[in-house]
C-alpha positions in Angstrom: -10.7 -3.1 -6.4 -12.7 -1.5 -9.2 -13.7 -3.2 -12.4 -11.4 -0.8 -14.3 -7.8 -1.9 -13.5 -6.5 1.5 -14.6 -8.2 3.3 -11.6 -6.2 3.0 -8.5 -8.1 2.2 -5.2 -7.6 2.6 -1.5 -9.0 -0.3 0.6 -9.3 -0.4 4.4 -11.5 -2.4 6.8 -14.0 -3.5 4.2 -14.3 -0.1 2.6 -13.0 1.0 -0.8 -12.6 4.3 -2.5 -11.0 5.1 -5.8 -8.0 7.4 -5.9 -9.9 10.1 -7.7 -12.6 10.0 -4.9 -9.9 10.2 -2.2 -8.1 13.1 -3.9 -11.3 15.0 -4.4 -12.3 14.5 -0.8 -8.8 15.6 0.3 -9.1 18.7 -1.9 -12.4 19.6 -0.2 -10.8 19.1 3.2 -8.1 21.5 2.0 -10.8 24.1 1.2 -12.2 23.7 4.7 -8.8 24.0 6.3 -8.2 27.3 4.5 -11.6 28.5 5.5 -10.7 27.7 9.1 -7.8 30.2 8.8 -5.0 27.7 8.7 -2.1 29.1 6.7 1.3 28.0 5.4 3.3 26.1 8.0 0.5 26.1 10.6 0.6 22.8 12.6 -2.4 20.4 12.4 -2.4 17.3 14.6 -4.0 14.0 13.4 -4.8 11.4 16.0 -6.5 8.5 14.3 -6.5 4.8 13.5 -5.2 3.6 10.2 -8.0 4.4 7.8 -8.8 6.0 4.4 -9.7 9.3 6.1 -6.2 9.4 7.6 -4.7 9.8 4.1 -7.4 12.2 3.0 -6.8 14.5 6.0 -3.0 14.3 5.5 -3.2 15.2 1.8 -5.9 17.8 2.5 -3.8 19.7 5.1 -0.7 19.4 2.9 -2.5 20.9 -0.1 -2.9 24.2 1.8 0.7 24.4 3.0 -0.4 23.4 6.5 1.8 20.9 8.3 0.1 17.6 9.3 1.5 16.1 12.5 0.4 12.5 13.2 0.2 11.6 16.9 0.8 8.2 18.4 -2.6 6.7 19.2 -1.1 5.2 22.4 -0.2 8.6 23.9 -2.0 9.9 26.9 -3.2 13.5 27.4 0.1 14.7 28.9 2.2 13.4 25.9 -0.2 15.0 23.4 -0.2 18.2 25.3 3.6 18.4 24.9 3.2 18.5 21.1 0.2 20.9 21.2 2.4 23.4 23.2 5.7 22.7 21.5 4.3 23.1 17.9 1.6 25.7 18.7 -1.0 23.5 17.1 -4.1 25.3 15.8 -6.2 22.4 14.4 -6.8 18.8 15.5 -8.4 15.9 13.6 -9.3 13.0 15.8 -11.2 9.8 15.5 -14.1 9.6 17.9 -12.1 7.1 20.1 -9.4 9.8 20.8 -11.6 12.9 21.2 -11.5 12.6 25.1 -7.7 12.4 25.0 -7.2 15.4 22.8 -9.8 17.4 24.9 -7.9 16.6 28.0 -4.6 17.5 26.3 -6.0 20.9 25.2 -7.0 21.6 28.8 -3.6 20.6 30.1 -1.9 22.7 27.4 -4.2 25.7 27.7 -4.8 25.2 23.9 -7.7 26.7 22.0 -7.0 24.4 19.0 -10.1 23.6 16.9 -11.1 20.0 17.1 -12.6 18.2 14.1 -14.0 14.7 14.8 -13.6 11.9 12.4 -16.5 9.5 12.7 -15.4 5.8 12.8 -16.9 3.5 10.3 -18.6 0.3 11.5 -16.4 -1.7 9.1 -13.2 -0.3 10.6 -14.3 -1.2 14.1 -15.3 -4.7 13.1 -12.0 -5.3 11.3 -10.0 -3.9 14.3 -12.1 -5.6 16.9 -12.9 -2.3 18.6 -16.0 -1.2 20.5 -18.9 -0.9 18.1 -20.3 2.0 20.2 -17.5 4.2 18.7 -19.6 4.6 15.6 -21.6 7.2 17.6 -19.8 10.6 17.5 -19.4 12.5 20.7 -21.6 15.4 19.4 -19.2 17.9 21.0 -17.3 18.9 17.8 -17.7 19.4 14.1 -17.5 16.3 12.0 -15.0 15.8 9.2 -17.8 14.7 6.8 -19.7 18.0 7.6 -16.5 19.9 6.7 -16.4 18.0 3.4 -20.1 18.6 2.6 -19.8 22.3 3.3 -17.0 22.8 0.8 -17.9 21.3 -2.6 -15.0 22.9 -4.4 -11.6 21.3 -3.8 -8.7 23.6 -3.1 -6.7 24.7 -6.1 -3.0 24.4 -6.6 -0.9 26.4 -4.2 2.7 26.9 -5.2 5.1 25.7 -2.6 2.4 24.1 -0.5 4.0 20.6 -0.4 7.3 22.0 0.8 5.6 24.0 3.5 3.6 20.9 4.6 6.9 19.0 5.4 8.3 21.7 7.7 8.1 19.7 11.0 8.0 16.1 12.0 8.4 14.6 15.4 10.8 11.9 16.6 9.2 8.8 18.2 10.0 9.7 21.8 10.9 6.1 22.9 13.9 7.4 24.9 12.6 10.8 25.9 10.1 13.5 24.9 9.5 13.6 21.2 11.4 16.4 19.5 10.1 18.4 16.6 12.5 18.3 13.6 12.0 21.6 11.8 13.3 21.3 8.3 14.4 24.1 6.0 12.0 24.8 3.1 12.8 22.4 0.3 13.2 23.3 -3.3 11.3 21.5 -6.1 14.6 19.7 -6.9 14.9 18.4 -3.4 11.3 17.3 -3.3 11.7 15.4 -6.6 15.0 13.9 -5.5 13.5 12.6 -2.2 10.4 11.3 -3.9 12.3 9.7 -6.8 14.9 8.0 -4.5 12.2 6.8 -2.1 10.0 5.4 -4.9 12.9 3.6 -6.6 14.2 2.1 -3.4 10.8 1.2 -2.0 9.4 -0.3 -5.2 6.6 2.2 -5.7 5.0 2.9 -9.1 1.6 3.6 -10.6 -0.7 0.6 -10.3 1.6 -1.3 -7.9 -0.4 -3.0 -5.2 1.0 -1.9 -1.8 0.1 -2.8 1.7 0.2 -0.3 4.6 1.0 -2.7 7.5 2.4 -0.2 10.0 0.8 2.7 11.8 0.1 5.8 9.7 1.1 8.0 12.7 4.7 6.8 12.3 6.9 8.8 9.9 8.0 6.0 7.5 4.7 4.2 6.8 3.0 7.6 6.5 5.5 9.0 4.0 5.4 5.8 1.9 1.6 5.7 1.9 1.2 9.3 0.9 3.8 9.0 -1.8 2.1 5.8 -3.0 -1.2 7.7 -3.2 0.3 10.5 -5.2 1.9 8.0 -7.6 -1.3 6.1 -8.2 -0.5 2.9 -6.4 -3.3 0.5 -5.3 -3.2 0.8 -1.5 -4.5 -1.7 1.0 -4.4 -0.3 4.6 -4.4 -2.7 7.6 -6.5 -1.1 10.4 -4.2 -2.8 12.9 -1.4 -5.3 12.7 -2.2 -9.0 12.6 0.0 -11.7 11.2 -2.7 -13.8 9.7 -4.5 -10.8 8.2 -1.1 -9.8 6.6 -0.8 -13.2 4.9 -4.4 -13.1 3.8 -4.2 -9.6 2.3 -0.9 -10.3 0.5 -2.4 -13.4 -1.1 -5.8 -11.8 -1.9 -4.6 -8.5 -3.4 -1.3 -9.8 -4.9 0.6 -7.3 -2.9 4.0 -6.3 -4.3 5.2 -3.7 -1.8 5.0 -3.5 2.0 6.9 -1.7 4.7 7.2 -3.7 8.0 9.3 -3.9 11.2 11.2 -6.9 12.7 8.5 -7.5 15.3 6.0 -8.1 12.5 8.3 -10.6 10.9 8.6 -12.5 14.1 4.8 -12.6 14.5 4.4 -14.0 11.0 6.9 -16.7 11.8 4.8 -17.6 14.9 2.0 -18.6 12.5 2.6 -22.4 12.0 4.5 -23.2 8.8 1.7 -25.4 7.5 -0.8 -22.6 7.8 1.6 -20.1 6.2 1.9 -22.4 3.2 -1.8 -21.8 2.4 -1.0 -18.3 1.4 0.9 -17.3 -1.8 3.5 -14.6 -1.1 5.2 -14.8 -4.5 3.8 -11.5 -5.6 6.0 -9.6 -3.2 8.9 -7.8 -4.8 9.8 -5.2 -2.1 9.5 -6.1 1.6 11.2 -3.2 3.4 12.0 -3.3 7.0 13.6 -0.8 9.4 12.9 1.2 12.6 14.2 -1.4 15.1 17.1 -3.9 15.3 16.6 -7.2 13.6 18.4 -10.1 15.3 20.4 -12.2 12.9 18.4 -15.4 13.5 15.2 -13.6 12.7 16.7 -12.0 9.7 17.8 -15.4 8.3 14.3 -16.7 8.8 12.9 -13.6 7.0 15.2 -14.1 4.1 14.1 -17.8 3.9 10.5 -16.5 3.8 10.7 -13.5 1.5 13.9 -14.2 -0.5 15.4 -11.4 -2.5 12.3 -9.2 -1.9 13.6 -8.4 1.5 15.4 -5.1 1.9 16.5 -3.2 5.0 17.4 0.4 5.6 18.7 2.5 8.5 17.9 6.1 9.0 16.5 8.8 11.3 14.0 11.6 11.3 16.7 14.2 11.2 18.7 12.9 8.2 16.4 10.6 6.3 17.5 7.2 5.0 21.3 6.6 5.5 22.1 2.9 4.6 20.5 0.1 2.5 21.2 -3.6 2.3 19.8 -6.3 0.1 19.1 -9.9 1.3 22.2 -11.1 -0.7 24.4 -8.5 0.8 23.2 -9.3 4.3 24.1 -13.0 3.8 27.7 -11.8 3.0 27.7 -9.4 6.0 25.3 -10.9 8.5 24.1 -8.5 11.2 24.8 -5.4 9.1 22.2 -2.7 8.2 24.1 -1.8 5.0 26.3 0.8 3.5 25.7 4.5 3.1 23.6 5.1 -0.1 22.5 8.0 -2.3 25.2 10.4 -1.2 24.7 9.9 2.6 27.7 9.1 4.9 28.5 7.2 8.1 31.4 7.8 10.4 32.2 5.7 13.5 33.9 8.0 16.0 34.4 8.9 19.6 32.5 11.6 21.4 34.7 14.2 19.7 34.1 12.7 16.3 37.6 11.3 16.0 37.4 8.3 13.6 37.7 4.8 15.0 39.2 1.8 13.2 37.0 -0.9 11.5 35.5 -3.2 14.1 35.7 -0.8 17.0 32.4 0.3 18.6 31.7 4.0 18.7 29.1 6.7 18.0 27.4 6.4 14.7 27.8 9.9 13.1 25.6 10.3 10.0 25.0 12.7 7.1 21.9 12.6 5.0 21.9 12.6 1.2 23.1 15.8 -0.4 19.5 16.7 -1.3 18.3 16.2 2.3 17.2 19.5 3.9 19.0 21.1 6.8 17.1 21.2 10.1 17.0 22.4 13.7 15.1 21.1 16.7 11.9 23.1 17.2 12.3 25.6 19.9 15.8 24.3 20.6 17.9 25.4 17.7 20.4 23.5 15.5 22.2 20.5 17.1 25.8 21.0 17.9 28.3 18.6 16.4 32.1 18.3 16.5 32.0 16.7 13.1 31.2 19.2 10.3 28.0 18.4 8.6 27.4 15.2 10.6 24.9 14.3 13.3 24.8 11.8 16.2 21.3 10.7 17.3 22.3 8.3 20.0 23.1 5.1 18.1 26.3 3.1 18.7 27.9 0.7 16.2 30.9 -0.2 14.1 31.9 -0.5 10.4 33.5 -3.5 8.9 36.4 -3.4 6.5 34.0 -3.1 3.5 32.1 -0.1 5.0 29.1 -2.0 6.2 27.4 -0.6 9.3 26.5 -2.8 12.4 24.4 -1.3 15.2 25.1 -2.4 18.8 22.4 -0.3 20.5 21.7 3.1 21.7 24.0 5.0 24.1 21.2 5.4 26.6 20.7 1.6 26.7 24.3 0.5 27.3 24.5 -1.5 30.6 27.6 -0.5 32.7 28.5 -3.3 35.1 31.6 -2.9 37.2 33.0 -0.4 34.7 32.4 -2.7 31.7 30.1 -1.7 28.9 27.6 -4.4 27.9 25.7 -3.9 24.7 22.0 -5.2 24.9 21.8 -5.9 21.2 24.4 -8.7 21.5 22.4 -10.4 24.2 19.1 -9.9 22.5 20.6 -11.5 19.3 21.7 -14.5 21.3 18.3 -14.9 23.0 16.4 -14.4 19.8 18.3 -17.3 18.3 16.9 -19.7 20.9 14.1 -22.0 19.8 10.7 -20.7 20.9 11.6 -17.0 21.3 9.2 -14.6 19.6 10.5 -11.3 21.1 13.0 -10.1 23.7 14.2 -6.9 25.3 17.4 -6.6 27.3 18.1 -3.6 29.6 20.0 -2.6 32.7 18.6 -2.0 36.2 20.4 -0.9 39.4 22.6 -3.4 41.1 21.7 -3.8 44.8 25.4 -4.3 45.4 28.3 -2.1 44.2 28.6 -3.0 40.5 26.4 -0.3 39.1 23.9 -2.3 37.0 22.8 -5.8 36.3 21.5 -7.2 33.0 17.8 -8.0 32.8 15.9 -9.7 30.0 12.1 -9.9 29.3 11.3 -12.7 26.9 8.1 -13.3 25.0 7.8 -17.0 23.9 6.2 -18.2 20.7 2.7 -19.8 21.2 3.2 -23.2 22.7 6.9 -22.8 23.5 8.1 -24.0 26.9 10.7 -21.5 28.0 11.9 -21.1 31.6 14.5 -18.9 33.3 16.7 -21.9 33.9 16.6 -23.2 30.3 17.3 -19.8 28.8 20.2 -19.2 31.2 21.6 -22.6 30.5 21.5 -22.1 26.7 23.2 -18.7 27.0 26.0 -19.9 29.2 27.7 -21.5 26.2 27.1 -18.5 24.0 28.0 -15.5 26.2 30.6 -14.5 28.7 29.1 -15.0 32.2 28.9 -11.3 33.0 26.6 -10.8 29.9 24.2 -13.6 30.9 21.2 -11.8 32.3 21.0 -11.9 36.1 17.2 -11.4 35.9 15.1 -13.2 33.3 11.4 -12.9 33.1 9.1 -14.8 30.7 6.3 -12.4 29.8 3.1 -12.4 27.7 3.8 -9.0 26.1 6.5 -6.4 25.6 5.8 -2.6 25.5 6.6 -1.9 21.9 5.1 0.9 19.9 3.5 0.0 16.5 6.7 0.9 14.7 8.6 -1.8 16.5 10.5 0.2 19.1 10.5 -1.1 22.6 9.9 1.2 25.6 12.8 0.1 27.7 12.2 3.0 30.1 8.9 1.3 31.1 10.7 -2.0 31.5 13.4 -0.5 33.7 10.8 1.2 35.9 8.7 -2.0 36.3 11.8 -4.0 37.2 13.3 -1.8 39.9 
């Protein structure tokens, strides 16, 4: 942080810049983007680690009306090529580490997109534990710093640029190819409504110390970080997730706001309680989690750790944030993800949209807040829905008598055994409640007999825990009906989750066949 507490700063991997410096650099990037011929709505990919430059590039592109498209850093060339083709990408910003991937993707896609290489700072590589040799640029492309140096004048204000910059975002693609969500152009009122509601719910304000713990390539951490930057928050960016680093940074910087996912909470709880006690977390006022289901046992432990600072929301790329729930509400409605908020709506219905009674599982039909923009899928058109103004994105769940939503999983993940629907979330919750479980994924695989599918579970134990297939099965036998107890249980040393907490069950099914 600076000596002047009034000047907001951005810190990452041992480096620090003031907000005025970041915005000035972003403006110069914007000038370079315009000089490269990028216009309103043109798509620009960013494939980079969490870093200060990620925010500078994002804001720089947006200041011109160009559309920044962050790319998952775990994607391979074929997955990146899909976005290059689907979005007709014209410009790519990539950290040195990912230049070979984007080059291969361009070749696969037949793309002539211009590549700008972001040199990787030694401090970033040290903090992340990555190859120190990555400080040497490839020499095959223009460097971001060269672009900044060549354009000393920041881009000026362009009316409507921010709205144009938010035209397309991509879904995470954990259950299929990522889909581009193409939004209608938003009015100034819509932009202010979204920003205001997000800031109020997320606890963002000028001068508030916030921690970016999740990947900036993911929609939610990205949107919160960019909004925090525009509002003058003090931002600390984690180059990569690490539970002990989280505790250390919250303590050192007196962090008040952070956005996390349930997997991160579980990793924090795997740090011995005596060690956790060395860090002061009392500064936290808003610990927001979403993106993946949170088993009730884990949620209770999170409330014990963070208290009333813990909030949860449920939403989707297509319709924004739908429900919110506080810690106190959750204790009254354990397992819920909250009630519809800010003018949004939830309906539990069948495949035709016919409403189902409270407590009955069905499709979760949602409608975004009244200020949320309409959309269609890029190159696919608007989604068809039997429920006027509402959308189904694959989630299943039910409402209780008070209107609180409970998720039971995704339609594509339901295990069908002997004609009976088995919901993985119920089994995952039961396993997560067992002592020594850090993470779990339950999924269906083909039954060698004639019952369709069997239930499989991969379980990641906490450090030092002694879990076996037999002990897990014995513990579950008193909690679940016998047909729900996994037929195949594997104790593993990792699960294929993306950095936003979503597990790649497709990969697990393929590995378990």
